[in-house]
C-alpha positions in Angstrom: 24.1 -17.8 -50.3 25.2 -14.4 -52.0 23.3 -11.2 -51.9 23.8 -7.6 -52.4 24.4 -5.3 -49.5 23.7 -1.8 -49.3 26.1 1.1 -47.8 24.7 4.4 -47.2 25.6 8.1 -47.7 24.1 11.2 -47.1 22.7 12.8 -50.0 23.4 16.6 -50.3 21.2 19.0 -49.3 20.1 19.9 -52.9 18.2 16.9 -52.9 16.5 17.9 -49.2 12.3 18.7 -50.3 11.8 22.7 -49.8 9.4 22.1 -47.1 12.2 20.7 -45.0 14.7 23.8 -45.4 12.0 26.0 -45.0 11.2 24.0 -41.4 14.6 24.2 -40.4 14.9 28.0 -41.2 11.5 28.7 -39.2 13.3 26.7 -36.3 16.3 29.0 -36.2 14.6 31.8 -36.6 12.3 31.0 -33.7 15.1 30.1 -31.7 16.7 33.8 -32.5 12.9 35.4 -31.7 11.8 33.4 -28.8 10.5 35.0 -25.7 10.9 33.9 -22.5 7.5 34.0 -20.6 8.4 31.2 -18.1 6.5 28.8 -19.9 8.0 26.6 -22.2 6.6 27.3 -25.5 6.2 24.4 -28.9 9.1 23.9 -30.9 11.0 21.2 -32.2 12.5 20.4 -28.5 9.6 20.8 -26.4 5.5 20.3 -26.7 3.1 17.3 -27.0 1.5 16.1 -30.6 -0.5 13.4 -31.6 0.0 11.9 -34.8 -1.7 9.1 -37.1 0.5 6.4 -38.6 -0.1 3.4 -41.0 -0.2 0.2 -38.7 2.2 -1.5 -41.4 5.0 0.9 -40.0 4.4 0.6 -36.3 8.0 -0.8 -35.3 10.1 1.5 -37.4 7.8 4.4 -36.0 8.0 3.5 -32.6 11.7 3.6 -33.0 12.1 6.9 -34.5 9.6 8.5 -31.8 11.4 6.3 -28.7 14.8 8.1 -29.9 13.7 11.2 -30.3 12.2 11.6 -27.6 15.2 10.2 -26.0 17.2 13.2 -27.2 14.3 16.0 -26.4 13.0 14.9 -23.3 10.4 18.1 -23.1 9.0 16.6 -27.0 5.8 13.9 -26.5 4.6 12.6 -29.4 1.3 10.2 -29.1 1.2 8.0 -31.9 -2.2 6.0 -32.9 -1.5 3.3 -35.2 -4.9 2.6 -37.7 -5.8 1.7 -41.4 -4.2 4.3 -43.6 -7.3 5.7 -44.6 -8.2 6.3 -40.9 -4.9 8.4 -40.4 -5.8 10.8 -43.5 -9.4 10.9 -42.0 -7.6 12.3 -38.8 -5.6 14.9 -41.4 -8.8 16.3 -42.8 -10.7 16.6 -39.6 -8.3 18.5 -37.7 -7.6 15.3 -35.3 -3.4 15.4 -35.4 -1.0 17.5 -37.3 1.1 14.9 -39.2 0.0 11.5 -40.9 2.9 8.9 -41.8 1.3 6.8 -44.5 2.3 5.5 -48.3 1.2 8.1 -50.3 1.2 12.1 -50.3 -1.5 14.3 -51.4 -3.4 14.5 -54.6 -3.7 17.8 -56.3 -6.9 17.6 -55.6 -6.5 17.1 -51.7 -3.3 19.7 -51.5 -6.6 22.2 -53.0 -9.1 20.8 -50.7 -6.6 22.3 -47.9 -5.1 25.2 -48.9 -9.0 26.6 -49.3 -9.6 25.5 -46.0 -6.1 26.5 -44.2 -5.0 29.1 -46.7 -2.0 27.0 -47.5 -0.9 23.5 -48.5 0.5 21.0 -46.2 4.1 19.7 -47.5 4.2 16.0 -47.4 7.3 14.0 -48.7 9.0 10.7 -48.9 10.9 9.0 -46.2 11.2 5.4 -47.3 11.0 2.8 -49.4 9.3 -0.5 -48.3 8.6 -3.9 -49.0 5.3 -5.5 -49.2 6.3 -8.7 -48.1 5.2 -12.1 -48.5 5.1 -15.0 -45.7 4.3 -18.3 -45.2 3.7 -20.9 -43.0 7.1 -22.5 -41.8 5.9 -25.7 -42.9 4.9 -24.6 -46.5 6.9 -26.6 -49.3 6.6 -23.6 -52.0 8.5 -20.3 -51.4 8.7 -19.0 -55.1 6.2 -17.2 -56.7 5.6 -14.5 -59.5 3.5 -11.4 -59.0 1.1 -12.8 -61.4 0.5 -15.6 -59.0 0.0 -13.2 -56.3 -3.0 -11.3 -58.8 -4.4 -14.3 -59.9 -4.6 -15.2 -55.6 -5.9 -12.0 -55.0 -8.4 -12.0 -57.7 -9.6 -15.7 -56.9 -8.5 -17.1 -60.0 -6.3 -19.9 -59.1 -5.2 -23.4 -58.9 -2.9 -22.4 -56.1 -4.5 -24.3 -52.7 -3.0 -21.2 -50.6 -5.4 -18.5 -49.2 -4.0 -14.7 -49.2 -4.4 -13.0 -45.7 -4.7 -9.5 -45.3 -4.6 -6.6 -42.6 -8.3 -6.1 -43.3 -10.3 -6.1 -46.5 -10.6 -2.2 -47.0 -9.1 1.0 -46.1 -5.1 -0.4 -44.8 -2.2 0.4 -47.2 -1.4 -2.9 -48.2 -5.5 -3.4 -49.6 -4.9 -0.3 -51.6 -1.6 -1.5 -52.6 -3.0 -4.7 -53.8 -5.9 -3.3 -55.7 -4.4 -0.1 -57.3 -1.1 -1.8 -58.2 -1.5 -5.7 -58.6 -5.4 -5.9 -59.6 -5.5 -2.3 -61.1 -8.8 -1.6 -59.9 -10.8 -4.5 -59.0 -11.9 -5.8 -56.6 -10.4 -8.2 -54.3 -11.9 -11.7 -54.1 -14.3 -12.7 -51.3 -11.9 -15.6 -50.4 -9.2 -13.5 -49.1 -8.8 -13.5 -45.3 -9.1 -10.8 -43.2 -7.3 -10.1 -40.1 -7.6 -6.9 -38.1 -3.5 -5.8 -37.7 -0.1 -7.4 -38.9 0.5 -9.7 -35.9 -2.9 -10.8 -36.8 -1.8 -11.9 -40.5 1.7 -13.6 -38.6 -0.8 -15.5 -36.0 -3.0 -16.3 -38.9 -0.5 -17.2 -41.1 1.5 -19.5 -38.4 -1.4 -21.3 -37.7 -2.7 -22.3 -41.4 -0.1 -23.9 -43.7 -2.3 -23.1 -46.5 -2.2 -19.0 -46.0 -0.1 -16.7 -47.4 0.3 -13.1 -45.6 0.9 -9.7 -46.8 2.5 -6.9 -44.5 5.0 -4.5 -44.9 8.6 -5.6 -44.2 9.6 -3.7 -41.5 7.2 -6.3 -39.0 9.6 -9.4 -40.6 13.3 -7.7 -42.2 14.9 -6.5 -38.7 17.0 -9.5 -37.3 17.9 -7.7 -34.6 14.7 -7.4 -33.0 14.0 -10.0 -30.6 10.2 -9.6 -31.1 10.2 -10.2 -35.0 12.8 -12.9 -34.4 10.1 -14.7 -32.6 8.2 -14.0 -35.7 10.5 -15.3 -38.0 10.4 -18.7 -36.1 7.2 -19.3 -37.0 6.9 -17.9 -40.2 9.5 -17.9 -43.6 9.4 -15.2 -46.5 9.0 -15.9 -49.7 10.6 -15.2 -52.6 9.0 -13.2 -56.0 10.3 -13.9 -59.2 11.9 -10.7 -60.7 11.8 -10.4 -64.4 14.8 -8.4 -64.9 17.5 -10.8 -63.0 18.8 -13.2 -65.1 21.6 -14.1 -62.8 19.0 -14.5 -59.7 15.4 -14.6 -60.7 13.9 -14.6 -57.6 14.5 -12.1 -54.5 13.1 -11.2 -51.5 12.4 -8.0 -49.9 15.9 -6.7 -48.7 17.4 -3.2 -48.9 19.2 -3.8 -52.0 16.4 -5.7 -53.9 14.7 -2.4 -53.2 17.1 -0.3 -53.7 17.5 -1.4 -57.5 14.0 -2.5 -58.3 15.0 -6.4 -58.3 11.7 -6.8 -55.7 8.9 -6.1 -57.5 6.5 -5.1 -54.7 7.6 -2.1 -53.5 6.2 1.3 -52.1 6.8 4.7 -50.7 6.4 6.2 -46.9 5.5 9.5 -46.7 5.0 12.2 -43.9 2.2 14.5 -44.6 2.7 17.9 -42.0 -0.3 20.1 -41.3 1.6 22.8 -39.5 3.2 25.8 -41.3 5.6 27.1 -38.4 8.4 25.8 -36.3 6.5 23.0 -34.0 7.1 19.8 -32.8 5.5 18.4 -36.1 8.7 20.2 -38.0 11.3 18.8 -35.7 10.2 15.7 -35.8 9.5 15.6 -40.0 13.4 16.9 -39.9 14.4 14.6 -37.6 13.4 11.4 -39.9 14.2 13.2 -42.8 17.9 13.8 -42.2 20.8 11.4 -40.4 19.6 9.6 -37.5 15.8 9.2 -38.4 17.4 7.7 -41.9 19.4 5.1 -40.2 16.8 4.2 -37.9 14.8 3.7 -41.4 18.2 1.5 -42.6 18.1 -0.8 -39.5 14.5 -1.7 -39.8 15.1 -2.9 -43.3 13.8 -0.1 -45.1 15.5 1.7 -47.8 16.4 5.1 -46.7 14.9 7.6 -49.2 17.1 10.7 -48.4 20.5 8.7 -48.3 22.8 7.9 -51.3 24.1 4.4 -51.4 26.1 2.0 -53.5 25.7 -1.7 -54.1 28.2 -4.6 -52.9 27.8 -8.2 -53.0 28.4 -9.7 -49.3 27.7 -13.4 -48.1 24.6 -14.0 -45.8 23.3 -16.6 -44.0 19.3 -17.4 -43.9 
């Protein structure tokens, strides 16, 4: 089949958020004025931090941390993967300095932090993710509309399929379903809840009449042996693109996320509670610039800080 491929190049610095530039300036100044007290001071390359990350993005953030720590052996980043709401709770109660979730801070949240900390934690877009629909490998249907999924989530459908998600509350996928698909209405009690994205995949692999909703980073990377084992058990469904007369059904490939052809897209954000050039700032800058953005690309997310052009290319599935 013919699909669109995405070729990337760096955006100019004018597109980089102000917090990133400030972070780099702090890092430079901190290096110029560092004092040798026979102990490694925390900076972009040294120290220990804990971060909370939306469980939907564990594969790609694991990769980001692995490469960063390989580059800077004295930097130690401990990531805890949990539902999005729990990540934001950690940020509020001072458990962590950084969270990686699918939204930034609201104006009210930013003001609340400012009154508590005397500054607003910066946040910014890292990449775009697709909410993938997965089916049992034996399922006969593989083409759906967003309205089909909306009706399944609300319990008003003649389809035999049952939706399964990574929980029924607090997760980013559940929030996406309620906010973007159901427009604030509750999810039907018929929707099944699994504890994690791998459990969603396992459930779908064992139940032919189920549809799972997960982040594409769990099933999009065909170079990952673990994900190849997942893909042997399930298949990815296609969603109707109403603005695509040449290809009315699309999958959550990078090019389809880039052009808006795949309708279930969401952003991935960092929120950083650090107003000095520490390890959190260093890791944030790493993800924002070239090496981190290429890791997002390799994980089949759409990098948000790289420009691109779309070309046609042949692929096989």
